C-alpha positions, -999 to 999 in steps of 0.1 A, spaced: 535 557 23 534 541 55 549 506 52 540 488 83 509 463 82 475 477 93 445 456 103 420 478 84 418 506 59 405 531 87 437 523 107 457 529 75 441 562 68 443 573 105 483 572 101 483 602 78 480 640 83 445 655 84 446 668 49 458 636 33 432 617 54 405 637 39 416 629 3 422 592 11 386 591 26 373 609 -6 390 582 -28 378 554 -6 342 566 -7 343 571 -45 355 534 -48 329 523 -24 301 540 -45 314 527 -78 319 492 -66 294 488 -35 295 451 -34 334 451 -32 352 440 0 375 463 16 409 447 28 446 455 33 467 439 6 505 446 -1 501 468 31 478 491 12 439 496 9 425 473 -15 390 465 -29 383 431 -40 353 416 -60 361 383 -76 396 392 -73 416 425 -68 398 454 -82 419 484 -72 445 495 -46 453 530 -34 478 544 -12 489 577 5 523 594 0 537 628 8 528 644 -24 502 622 -42 477 594 -40 488 562 -56 460 545 -76 465 510 -88 439 496 -111 463 471 -127 476 471 -164 442 470 -180 426 497 -160 456 520 -171 455 510 -206 418 516 -213 420 550 -198 455 560 -210 442 592 -226 424 605 -196 453 594 -173 479 611 -196 477 643 -175 493 623 -146 524 606 -139 516 567 -145 532 533 -153 520 500 -163 495 494 -136 496 526 -115 488 565 -115 496 592 -93 472 619 -85 489 649 -70 477 662 -36 479 698 -46 453 693 -72 416 682 -69 412 645 -71 398 632 -104 369 614 -86 348 612 -122 380 592 -136 385 571 -105 347 562 -107 350 553 -143 382 530 -138 366 511 -109 332 505 -129 355 493 -156 374 470 -133 342 456 -117 329 448 -152 361 432 -162 363 411 -130 327 400 -131 330 389 -167 362 370 -160 345 352 -130 317 343 -153 341 329 -178 358 309 -151 325 293 -139 313 285 -173 346 265 -181 345 244 -151 
């Protein structure tokens, strides 16, 4: 992963080799389709999508794409994620295998629903 700060997701992706760029763009497009109202930003130095708070982050590495849906996003999909290396709030998708775009879509849609419900609850308690 590149650790320097980037002004945009496009700039971040442009720093990777062509093969990795293609995969990063594929992941980005998948997230955009699953969360069309989400805002794209750079947070923690990596591409981030926000909708009523952080939805997901992703990042490029030498041998994998890091996908960060938070602990709840990992827990709910732990069976599907079990084929990949994962931690409490992250999963690594190897670059030498097809990206599990269907799984990414499901996780992002879950996170959208979760964030919107949380935002609705916050508004109703004010």
